[in-house]
C-alpha positions in Angstrom: 4.5 -10.7 -28.0 5.6 -14.3 -28.3 5.2 -16.9 -25.5 7.9 -19.5 -26.0 6.3 -22.4 -24.2 3.3 -23.3 -26.3 2.0 -25.7 -23.6 1.6 -22.9 -21.1 -0.2 -19.6 -21.6 0.6 -16.7 -19.4 -2.4 -16.3 -17.3 -2.8 -12.7 -18.4 -0.7 -10.8 -21.0 -1.8 -7.8 -22.9 -0.2 -4.8 -24.5 -2.0 -1.4 -24.8 -0.6 1.2 -27.2 -1.3 4.6 -25.6 0.1 6.5 -28.6 2.8 6.2 -31.2 6.0 5.2 -29.3 4.3 4.8 -26.0 2.7 1.5 -24.7 2.2 -0.5 -21.5 2.5 -4.3 -21.0 0.6 -6.0 -18.2 1.8 -9.5 -17.4 0.7 -12.1 -14.8 1.9 -15.7 -14.4 -0.6 -17.5 -12.2 0.8 -20.9 -13.1 3.1 -23.1 -11.0 6.0 -23.1 -13.6 8.2 -20.4 -15.1 7.0 -18.8 -18.3 9.0 -17.3 -21.1 8.0 -14.3 -23.1 9.7 -12.5 -26.0 9.0 -9.1 -27.5 11.1 -7.3 -30.0 12.1 -3.7 -29.0 14.5 -1.5 -30.9 17.2 0.9 -29.4 15.0 3.9 -29.7 13.0 2.9 -26.6 13.4 3.3 -22.9 12.0 0.4 -20.9 10.6 0.6 -17.4 9.7 -2.7 -15.7 7.8 -2.9 -12.4 7.5 -6.2 -10.5 4.5 -6.1 -8.1 4.6 -9.7 -7.2 7.1 -12.7 -7.5 10.1 -12.1 -9.6 11.3 -12.0 -13.3 14.5 -12.4 -15.1 15.5 -10.5 -18.2 17.9 -12.3 -20.5 20.4 -10.6 -22.9 22.8 -11.9 -25.5 21.0 -15.2 -25.9 20.9 -15.8 -22.2 24.6 -15.3 -21.5 23.7 -12.3 -19.3 20.7 -11.5 -17.2 19.2 -9.0 -14.8 16.6 -10.0 -12.1 13.9 -7.9 -10.8 12.3 -9.0 -7.5 9.0 -8.2 -5.8 8.4 -4.4 -5.3 11.5 -3.7 -7.4 11.8 -1.8 -10.7 14.2 -2.0 -13.6 15.0 0.7 -16.1 16.8 -0.3 -19.4 18.2 2.0 -22.0 20.8 1.3 -24.6 21.0 3.7 -27.6 23.7 1.6 -29.2 21.8 -1.7 -29.7 18.3 -3.2 -29.6 17.2 -4.6 -26.2 14.4 -7.1 -27.0 12.4 -8.3 -24.0 13.5 -11.9 -23.3 11.7 -12.5 -20.1 11.4 -15.5 -17.7 8.5 -15.0 -15.2 8.6 -17.0 -12.0 5.3 -18.6 -10.8 2.7 -16.3 -9.3 4.4 -13.2 -10.6 3.0 -9.9 -11.8 4.7 -7.3 -13.9 3.8 -4.0 -15.5 6.1 -2.5 -18.1 6.1 1.0 -19.7 7.8 1.2 -23.1 8.4 4.8 -24.3 10.4 6.1 -27.3 13.3 8.5 -26.7 11.5 11.1 -28.7 8.3 10.8 -26.6 10.3 10.7 -23.4 12.2 13.9 -24.3 8.9 15.7 -24.9 8.0 15.0 -21.3 11.1 16.7 -19.9 11.8 19.2 -22.6 12.1 22.1 -20.1 14.1 20.1 -17.6 16.6 18.5 -19.9 19.3 18.2 -17.3 17.0 16.6 -14.7 17.3 13.2 -16.3 21.0 12.7 -16.0 21.3 9.6 -18.2 19.9 11.6 -21.1 22.2 14.6 -20.6 24.4 15.7 -23.5 27.3 13.9 -21.9 25.5 10.6 -21.3 22.9 10.4 -24.0 24.8 7.9 -26.1 25.7 5.6 -23.2 23.7 2.6 -22.0 22.0 3.0 -18.6 20.5 0.3 -16.3 19.0 1.1 -13.0 17.1 -1.0 -10.4 15.2 0.6 -7.5 12.5 0.0 -5.0 8.9 0.6 -5.9 7.5 3.2 -3.5 4.0 2.8 -1.9 2.7 5.6 -4.1 3.9 3.9 -7.2 2.4 0.6 -6.0 -1.0 2.3 -5.8 -0.8 3.6 -9.4 0.5 0.3 -10.7 -2.4 -1.6 -9.1 -4.8 1.0 -10.6 -3.3 0.2 -14.0 -4.2 -3.5 -13.5 -7.5 -3.3 -11.6 -10.1 -0.9 -13.0 -13.6 -1.0 -14.2 -13.9 1.5 -17.1 -15.7 1.6 -20.4 -13.4 0.7 -23.3 -13.8 4.2 -24.8 -12.0 5.8 -21.9 -9.6 3.0 -21.0 -6.7 4.3 -23.1 -7.1 7.8 -21.7 -7.1 6.5 -18.1 -4.1 4.3 -18.6 -2.1 7.1 -20.3 -2.8 9.4 -17.4 -1.7 6.7 -15.0 1.5 6.0 -17.0 2.4 9.7 -16.8 1.7 9.7 -13.1 3.9 6.7 -12.7 6.8 8.4 -14.6 6.4 11.5 -12.4 6.6 9.4 -9.2 9.6 7.4 -10.6 11.7 10.4 -11.4 10.7 12.2 -8.2 12.7 9.7 -6.1 15.5 11.3 -4.2 18.0 8.8 -5.6 17.9 10.8 -8.8 18.4 14.2 -7.0 21.7 16.0 -7.0 23.4 15.1 -3.7 24.4 18.7 -3.3 20.7 19.5 -3.0 20.3 16.8 -0.4 23.4 16.8 1.8 21.6 14.6 4.4 21.7 11.7 1.9 25.5 11.8 1.6 25.7 10.4 5.1 25.1 6.6 4.8 24.6 6.3 8.6 21.7 8.8 8.4 20.2 6.9 5.5 20.4 3.6 7.4 18.6 5.2 10.4 15.8 6.5 8.2 15.4 3.0 6.7 15.3 1.6 10.2 12.6 4.0 11.0 10.6 2.8 8.0 11.0 -0.8 9.1 9.9 0.0 12.6 6.6 1.7 11.6 5.9 -1.1 9.1 6.5 -3.8 11.8 4.2 -1.8 14.2 1.7 -0.5 11.7 -1.3 -1.3 13.8 0.1 0.8 16.7 3.0 2.9 15.3 5.2 4.8 17.7 4.9 8.6 17.9 7.5 10.6 15.9 9.5 11.7 19.0 9.7 8.1 20.2 10.6 6.9 16.7 13.3 9.6 16.4 14.9 8.5 19.7 14.7 4.9 18.7 16.8 5.4 15.5 19.1 8.0 17.0 18.0 11.1 15.1 16.5 14.4 16.2 12.9 15.0 15.2 13.7 17.4 12.4 16.3 15.1 10.8 13.8 12.2 10.9 11.1 14.2 9.2 13.3 15.9 6.6 15.3 12.7 5.9 12.2 10.5 5.6 10.7 12.9 3.1 13.9 13.0 1.1 14.3 9.3 0.9 10.7 8.1 0.6 9.1 11.2 -0.9 6.4 11.5 1.8 6.0 12.2 5.5 6.3 9.3 7.9 2.5 8.9 8.5 1.5 9.5 4.9 3.9 6.8 3.8 2.5 4.5 6.5 -1.1 5.2 5.4 -0.2 4.3 1.8 1.5 1.1 3.0 -1.4 0.1 5.3 -3.9 0.6 2.5 -1.9 -1.4 0.1 -1.4 -4.2 2.7 -5.1 -4.2 3.3 -6.0 -4.3 -0.4 -3.8 -7.4 -0.8 -5.3 -9.1 2.3 -8.8 -8.4 0.9 -7.9 -9.9 -2.5 -6.5 -13.0 -0.7 -10.1 -13.7 0.4 -9.1 -15.2 3.8 -10.2 -12.2 5.9 -13.3 -10.1 6.1 -13.3 -6.3 6.2 -13.4 -6.1 10.0 -10.5 -8.5 10.4 -8.4 -6.6 7.8 -9.2 -3.3 9.5 -8.1 -4.6 12.9 -4.9 -6.0 11.4 -3.7 -2.6 10.2 -4.9 -0.7 13.3 -8.5 0.4 12.8 -10.7 -0.4 15.8 -13.9 -0.3 13.8 -14.8 -1.4 10.3 -16.4 2.0 9.6 -13.1 3.8 10.2 -11.3 1.3 8.0 -13.9 1.6 5.2 -13.6 5.4 5.3 -9.8 5.3 5.1 -9.9 2.7 2.2 -12.4 4.9 0.3 -10.2 8.0 0.9 -7.3 6.1 -0.7 -9.0 4.2 -3.5 -12.2 6.1 -4.1 -14.3 3.1 -3.4 -15.3 0.9 -0.5 -13.6 -2.5 0.2 -16.8 -4.3 -0.8 -17.2 -2.5 -4.1 -13.5 -2.9 -4.9 -13.8 -6.7 -4.5 -17.0 -6.7 -6.6 -15.2 -4.8 -9.4 -12.5 -7.5 -9.4 -15.0 -10.3 -9.6 -16.9 -8.5 -12.4 
């Protein structure tokens, strides 16, 4: 990787090769200015970029064309006809995780489901394909685990490879990639808008979320359609989605350092610190205190 501006070093930039044709990049810009990074990549690779914080801009053709990826957004880049080097401008206070995987390695992951990845079908395999999408809460958890961990060097590559596979599974499990004939509910844009409204409502009221019956009435759907549609769009039940969201929200609050464990728990709806600590441990396998200690170490 090459950082263009020699006066400013990206706060954290590393590349870990998991195996031949399969690597991850972890980039953080904690400075107050944009930073520019270049890495050569040939046309035999598929690129997945996940922006956890801030925003980044990918330049092409010498800067004549660009694609932006915002906070909690992902970008997939694939062009078998020409090389797509990473020419990246990271905004201040941004964080990005990228997975670079060769076509050969990628095919091996889906060899028995060749038609599932539509942009690699026989009809489309020689065409370029770009896709931007939201990062789901489940993906956010995995991405943060790829950044924050406390492991011995001897098992680090194994751990990250497992997390990269998990991330790919979650990415391609999204309903946007499903055949609409399998999900007729999603053809109706009004239904989709109502489900998204339901998601916004539970997030806005995460400390005291409404019951499912009340939520269904509020967005104008029957209970079955709410539950089925929510699972189709977000890949999880309403309250499992909310739990993931709350835990990720709590993790970010803790990292910010402005609130103690009790305050964070109250903010997301836990009446006692012990209940919050138990929930946090269920999600992340460690207590809030130990989690913060692992970051400090």
